[in-house]
C-alpha positions in Angstrom: 0.0 0.0 0.0 1.5 3.3 -1.0 1.2 6.6 0.8 -1.1 9.0 -1.0 -0.2 12.0 1.1 1.3 15.1 -0.5 3.6 17.2 1.5 1.2 19.4 3.3 1.1 20.7 6.9 -2.5 19.8 7.6 -3.7 16.2 7.0 -7.0 14.6 7.9 -7.8 10.9 8.1 -11.5 10.5 8.2 -14.3 8.1 7.1 -16.0 8.8 3.8 -19.0 10.5 5.4 -16.8 13.2 6.8 -14.3 13.8 4.0 -16.2 16.0 1.6 -16.8 18.7 4.1 -13.2 18.8 5.2 -12.0 18.7 1.6 -13.9 21.9 0.9 -11.6 23.7 3.3 -8.6 22.8 1.0 -6.9 20.4 3.3 -5.4 17.1 2.3 -8.0 14.5 3.2 -7.7 10.7 3.2 -11.1 9.0 3.3 -10.4 5.5 4.7 -12.5 2.7 6.1 -10.1 -0.1 7.2 -8.1 0.4 10.4 -5.2 -1.3 8.7 -5.2 1.4 6.0 -5.4 4.0 8.7 -2.5 2.6 10.7 -0.3 2.4 7.5 -1.1 6.0 6.6 -0.4 7.2 10.1 3.0 5.5 10.2 3.8 7.2 6.9 2.7 10.6 8.2 4.8 10.2 11.3 7.8 10.0 8.9 6.9 13.2 7.0 8.9 16.2 7.9 6.3 18.7 6.6 3.2 17.3 8.4 2.4 19.6 11.3 -1.2 18.7 12.2 -2.9 15.4 11.8 -6.7 15.4 12.2 -7.9 11.9 12.9 -11.5 10.7 13.3 -11.9 9.5 16.9 -13.5 6.3 15.7 -10.2 5.4 14.1 -8.0 6.6 17.1 -9.9 4.3 19.5 -9.1 1.3 17.3 -5.4 1.9 16.8 -2.8 -0.2 18.6 -1.7 1.1 21.9 1.8 1.6 20.5 0.6 3.8 17.7 -1.7 5.8 20.0 1.2 6.4 22.3 3.3 7.6 19.3 0.6 10.0 18.3 0.0 11.2 21.8 3.7 11.9 22.3 4.2 13.5 18.8 4.9 17.2 18.6 4.9 17.2 14.8 2.5 16.3 13.6 0.3 17.3 16.5 -2.7 15.1 16.8 -6.2 16.6 16.8 -9.1 14.0 17.1 -12.3 14.7 15.4 -15.2 13.8 17.8 -17.5 11.1 16.5 -21.0 11.9 17.5 -22.5 8.7 16.0 -21.8 6.7 19.1 -21.8 9.5 21.6 -24.2 9.1 24.6 -26.3 12.2 25.2 -26.3 12.3 29.1 -24.7 15.2 30.8 -22.3 13.0 32.7 -21.1 11.5 29.3 -20.5 15.0 28.0 -18.4 16.0 31.0 -16.4 12.8 30.9 -15.8 13.3 27.1 -14.6 16.9 27.5 -12.4 15.9 30.5 -10.8 13.1 28.5 -10.2 15.5 25.5 -8.5 18.0 27.9 -6.4 15.3 29.5 -5.2 14.1 26.1 -4.4 17.7 24.9 -2.6 19.0 28.0 -1.6 15.8 29.8 -3.5 16.6 33.0 -6.8 15.4 34.3 -9.2 18.3 34.9 -12.6 17.8 36.4 -15.4 19.5 34.4 -18.3 20.7 36.4 
């Protein structure tokens, strides 16, 4: 499988239902379905010198190997930004608070309780 990424600073890896909207913004978008394809593309992106931000659908992030998630979490360039997946998102207030708290912890490395 070859990498289809051009040298761009902003890269998005998302499912086909999200890709067209992001593509309108002009960013490099990879519409993928298989977690194997996603893993392969992420490993290629981590090797790129010009990739500064990687937008990754949360549904993909949660299925990655722990090793690859750790690599992404520790990476400074590209910086990981996960795109929330509202398809499976519970709508209780407690779920929202936990979700936001988890996002903050991933972004800054500290657990903050959201009231």
